[in-house]
C-alpha positions in Angstrom: 0.1 0.2 0.0 2.7 2.5 0.8 5.2 2.1 -2.1 7.3 5.1 -0.5 8.4 4.5 3.1 9.4 7.8 3.5 6.2 9.0 3.1 4.7 6.8 5.7 7.1 7.8 8.2 6.5 11.6 7.5 2.9 11.1 7.9 3.9 9.3 11.1 6.4 12.2 12.2 3.8 15.1 11.6 0.3 13.3 13.3 3.1 13.2 16.7 3.8 16.9 16.0 0.2 17.6 15.8 -1.1 15.8 18.8 1.5 17.4 21.4 0.4 20.8 19.8 -2.8 19.6 20.8 -2.5 19.2 24.4 0.5 21.8 24.7 -2.0 24.6 23.4 -5.8 23.1 24.9 -4.7 21.7 27.6 -2.5 23.3 30.1 -4.3 24.6 33.2 -3.4 28.4 33.4 -5.7 29.1 36.4 -5.0 26.1 38.7 -2.1 24.9 37.6 -1.0 21.6 36.1 -3.5 20.3 33.0 -7.4 20.5 32.7 -9.2 17.8 33.9 -11.6 17.5 30.2 -12.6 18.7 27.0 -15.5 17.4 25.5 -15.7 15.9 22.0 -16.6 19.4 20.5 -12.8 20.6 22.4 -14.6 22.9 24.7 -13.2 23.0 27.7 -15.3 21.5 31.2 -15.9 24.0 34.0 -15.0 22.2 37.3 -14.0 18.9 36.1 -11.7 16.8 38.3 -7.7 15.9 37.8 -7.4 12.2 37.8 -4.0 10.5 38.6 -3.9 8.3 35.6 -4.2 11.2 32.8 -1.6 13.3 34.6 1.3 10.3 35.1 0.1 9.6 31.4 0.3 13.4 30.3 3.9 12.9 32.4 5.0 9.9 30.1 3.9 11.5 26.9 6.3 14.6 27.2 9.2 13.2 28.6 9.1 10.3 25.7 8.5 13.1 23.3 11.4 14.8 24.4 13.3 12.0 24.5 12.5 10.9 21.1 13.1 14.4 19.4 14.8 16.5 21.8 12.5 19.4 21.5 12.8 21.7 24.6 9.1 22.3 24.5 8.4 18.9 25.6 10.6 18.6 28.7 9.2 22.0 29.7 5.9 20.2 29.8 7.1 17.5 31.5 8.8 19.4 34.1 5.0 21.3 34.5 3.5 17.9 34.9 5.6 16.0 37.2 5.6 19.5 39.5 1.9 19.3 39.6 2.1 15.5 40.8 4.4 16.1 43.4 2.7 19.1 44.5 -1.2 17.6 44.4 -1.1 14.2 43.9 1.7 12.5 45.8 0.3 11.3 49.3 3.1 13.1 51.5 1.5 11.1 54.8 1.1 7.6 53.8 2.6 7.6 50.4 1.3 6.7 46.9 -0.7 8.7 44.3 -4.2 9.7 45.0 -6.9 8.6 42.7 -8.6 11.9 42.1 -8.6 15.9 42.8 -10.9 18.6 42.4 -9.8 21.1 39.7 -8.1 23.7 42.1 -5.8 20.5 43.3 -7.6 19.9 46.7 -8.3 15.9 47.6 -11.7 14.5 45.9 -11.0 10.9 46.6 -7.9 9.3 48.3 -8.3 6.0 47.2 -4.6 3.9 46.1 -5.8 2.2 42.7 -2.6 0.0 41.6 -3.6 0.9 38.2 -2.8 4.0 39.1 0.6 3.5 41.2 1.7 1.7 38.2 1.0 4.7 35.9 3.3 7.1 38.5 6.2 4.7 37.8 5.7 4.9 33.9 5.6 8.3 34.3 8.3 9.0 37.0 10.6 6.5 35.3 10.4 7.9 31.4 11.0 11.5 33.0 13.6 10.6 34.8 14.9 9.2 31.5 14.3 12.7 30.3 15.7 14.9 32.5 17.8 13.1 34.9 16.5 14.2 37.6 17.2 12.1 40.7 13.9 13.3 42.6 11.7 11.3 39.9 13.5 8.2 40.2 13.5 8.1 44.0 9.5 8.4 43.3 9.6 5.9 41.0 11.2 3.5 43.4 8.7 4.3 46.1 5.4 3.5 43.9 7.3 0.0 43.1 8.4 -0.5 46.9 4.7 0.6 48.1 2.8 -2.2 45.4 4.7 -4.6 46.5 4.4 -4.0 49.8 0.6 -3.6 50.1 -0.8 -5.3 47.0 1.3 -8.4 46.4 -0.1 -11.6 47.3 2.2 -14.1 48.8 -0.6 -16.6 48.4 -1.8 -17.2 44.6 0.9 -14.3 42.9 -0.1 -11.4 41.3 -1.7 -8.1 42.7 -4.8 -6.9 44.1 -6.6 -4.0 42.8 -7.0 -1.0 44.9 -6.9 -0.1 48.2 -7.9 2.9 50.8 -6.4 5.9 51.6 -4.4 4.6 54.1 -3.7 1.4 52.4 -6.5 -1.0 54.1 -8.6 -3.0 52.5 -11.7 -2.1 50.3 -14.8 -3.6 49.4 -15.1 -2.0 45.9 -11.8 -3.0 44.1 -13.3 -1.3 40.8 -11.1 0.8 38.4 -14.7 2.2 36.9 -18.4 1.2 37.1 -17.5 -0.5 34.3 -15.6 -3.3 35.6 -16.7 -6.2 37.4 -15.8 -5.7 41.2 -13.2 -8.7 41.1 -9.6 -8.5 43.0 -7.5 -9.3 40.4 -7.7 -7.8 36.7 -5.6 -8.2 33.6 -5.5 -4.7 32.4 -4.1 -3.7 36.3 -1.3 -6.2 35.5 -0.6 -5.1 32.5 0.1 -1.8 33.4 2.3 -2.8 36.3 4.2 -4.8 34.1 4.7 -1.8 31.6 5.9 0.3 34.5 8.2 -1.8 35.9 9.7 -2.8 32.4 10.2 0.9 31.8 11.9 1.2 35.9 13.9 -1.7 35.1 15.4 0.4 32.0 17.0 3.3 34.6 17.0 0.8 37.6 18.4 -2.9 37.2 17.6 -4.0 40.7 17.2 -7.6 41.1 14.6 -7.7 42.5 13.0 -5.3 40.1 13.7 -8.1 37.7 12.7 -10.8 39.5 9.4 -8.9 39.9 9.2 -8.4 36.5 9.5 -11.8 35.4 6.9 -13.3 37.7 4.8 -11.2 36.1 5.5 -11.7 33.0 4.8 -15.7 34.0 1.4 -14.4 35.5 0.5 -13.6 32.0 1.8 -16.9 30.7 0.5 -19.1 33.0 -2.7 -17.5 34.5 -4.3 -15.1 31.8 -3.6 -15.9 28.6 -6.0 -18.4 27.3 -3.9 -20.9 25.5 -6.9 -22.3 23.7 -7.9 -19.2 22.1 -4.8 -17.2 22.1 -7.2 -14.0 24.2 -6.7 -12.6 27.5 -9.2 -13.4 30.2 -9.9 -10.2 31.9 -10.9 -10.6 35.6 -9.9 -13.5 38.6 -11.0 -14.1 41.8 -8.0 -13.9 44.5 -7.0 -17.7 43.4 -7.0 -17.0 39.6 -10.5 -18.5 38.5 -11.6 -16.5 35.7 -14.7 -14.4 36.0 -15.2 -13.0 32.6 -16.2 -14.0 29.2 -15.1 -10.8 27.5 -12.1 -10.3 24.8 -10.8 -6.8 24.8 -9.0 -6.8 21.0 -7.2 -3.8 22.1 -5.9 -5.0 25.0 -4.8 -8.7 23.7 -2.6 -6.9 21.0 -1.3 -4.3 23.3 -0.5 -7.1 25.9 1.5 -9.0 23.1 4.0 -6.5 22.2 4.0 -5.2 26.0 5.0 -8.9 26.9 7.8 -8.8 24.7 9.3 -5.7 25.6 9.5 -6.9 29.3 10.9 -10.0 28.5 13.5 -7.8 26.1 14.3 -6.0 29.2 15.1 -8.9 31.8 17.3 -10.9 29.1 15.7 -14.0 29.8 16.1 -16.2 26.9 13.8 -18.9 27.5 11.0 -16.3 28.9 11.8 -14.1 25.5 11.1 -17.1 23.5 8.0 -18.5 25.1 6.8 -14.5 24.7 7.3 -14.4 21.1 5.2 -17.5 20.3 2.7 -16.2 22.4 2.9 -12.5 20.5 2.0 -14.0 17.0 -0.6 -16.2 18.3 -2.6 -13.3 20.1 -1.6 -11.1 17.1 -3.3 -13.5 14.6 -6.4 -14.4 16.7 -6.7 -10.8 16.9 -6.7 -9.8 13.2 -8.8 -13.2 12.9 -11.6 -12.3 14.7 -11.0 -8.6 15.9 -10.8 -6.6 12.8 -13.0 -5.0 10.5 -12.9 -5.4 6.6 -10.6 -2.1 6.3 -8.0 -3.4 9.3 -9.4 -1.4 11.5 -10.0 -3.0 15.3 -13.1 -3.8 16.7 -14.0 -3.2 20.9 -14.9 -6.8 22.2 -16.6 -9.7 22.0 -18.9 -11.7 24.1 -17.4 -15.6 24.0 -20.7 -16.6 25.4 -23.3 -14.5 23.2 -20.6 -14.2 20.5 -22.0 -10.4 20.2 -19.4 -8.3 19.0 -18.7 -4.4 19.8 -18.1 -3.1 16.3 -17.2 0.2 17.7 -13.6 1.4 17.2 -11.7 3.1 20.0 -8.8 5.3 19.3 -6.3 3.8 21.8 -6.8 0.3 20.1 -6.1 1.2 16.8 -3.0 3.0 18.2 -2.2 -0.3 19.8 -3.2 -2.3 16.9 -0.3 -0.5 15.0 2.5 -1.4 17.3 1.5 -5.1 17.9 1.9 -5.3 14.1 5.1 -3.8 14.0 6.3 -6.0 16.5 4.9 -8.7 14.8 6.7 -7.7 11.5 9.8 -7.6 13.2 9.7 -10.9 14.8 8.7 -13.3 11.7 9.7 -10.7 8.9 6.6 -11.4 7.2 4.9 -8.2 5.3 1.3 -9.3 5.7 1.8 -7.5 9.5 3.4 -4.6 7.6 0.1 -4.5 5.4 -2.1 -4.9 8.2 0.1 -1.7 10.0 -0.8 0.3 6.6 -4.4 -0.4 7.0 -5.1 0.6 10.4 -2.8 3.7 9.6 -5.6 4.7 6.9 -8.5 3.9 8.9 -7.1 6.4 11.3 -6.2 8.7 9.0 -9.4 8.7 7.2 -11.5 8.3 10.8 -10.1 8.9 14.0 -8.5 12.0 13.6 -10.1 15.0 14.2 -9.0 17.2 11.4 -11.3 20.1 12.6 -10.5 20.3 16.4 -6.8 18.6 16.6 -6.1 15.0 18.0 -8.2 11.7 17.6 -12.2 11.0 18.4 -12.5 8.9 21.2 -14.1 6.6 19.1 -16.6 5.9 15.5 -19.2 3.3 15.5 -18.7 0.8 12.4 -19.9 3.1 10.0 -17.1 5.3 10.7 -19.5 8.0 12.4 -17.5 9.6 15.5 -19.6 9.4 18.9 -19.9 12.8 20.1 -20.6 12.3 23.6 -17.5 11.2 24.5 -14.3 13.5 25.6 -11.5 14.9 23.5 -9.5 14.9 26.4 -10.4 13.7 29.9 -10.4 11.2 32.9 -9.2 8.3 30.8 -9.0 9.9 27.0 -4.9 11.0 27.0 -2.2 11.3 25.0 -0.1 8.1 25.6 -1.4 5.7 23.5 -1.2 7.4 19.8 2.1 9.3 20.6 3.4 6.1 22.0 2.2 4.4 19.0 3.8 6.6 16.7 7.4 6.4 18.3 7.1 3.2 18.7 6.6 2.4 15.2 9.2 5.0 13.8 11.6 3.6 16.0 10.8 -0.4 15.1 11.2 1.6 11.0 13.8 2.8 11.1 
């Protein structure tokens, strides 16, 4: 499809600049500090919107990673802003860890300690350390790692529990959002702990962290991947009894390449071989079952009813690009590269908002945007799409 690889790369670079410009232009909060909590589909800022630790940690990662990739000084200044806001407002000076949610003015709204958020704190802090060399950022990343291991690790069955109260005491409601099942272990949180431990290991080659990263990879290989179908199971009891029937195509293809990155950073050859095989099986299953005729990725499938949610979410298309380029790197099979080009064409033709900037949260199967979703918000962030563009550019350089 792309006879000129240079043109493809130029398109990726241009879109990376566009996304970063959007967040720099529209999402800086000049009144209360940090970044605004929400902008709607039409790019209108929502007054009074709360601020989430996940979004702010992802913004920190995004501008740090963008600086590491481009060396554009504007990006490190925005990363500095994100880091300082997290330290000043989200960092729990009393009990440790990151608060879940703040009011617009920075006052505490919800102090629960969601492990998912602590993971993204590590991810942002570690990337910022790579960009800035700020020793406080490494210190904070290590502190979050130690808190996760102290409070969340399950010594009986392995893996990590979902959530805790402000003071790290137990909770009855573990849920990341109201859409989730109230169960103590999830694929999603484990995936983003793995992602964060991998990034921390890049800058802090600690033996304990390495062992924990390897153990997380084994959890995925032994407990989370359904080897009959090559999909992730999503929700579990403490003993890893599966309690879900949904396949999330985006998480499958995202998790496949994140597992590969984790295995690579541990330099464990046997894990690397096992993960590589599973990456290809998962990518192939996603292409076979989760892709529309134009190459775009459907949202999810219920394995009991067989129903497929055919909406196309922004982050899934971004993660598909990375999973496909990794599959191409591992196998050399150009079918994955061709599929990558098809996904990119779909993003260009359908997901990129040419009027207000950034990408639509989701479109329906006919490519019509869902206007009730945010352009920027508690869950709508710049890290999936910027990371995808950077990963593909690095992979094809």
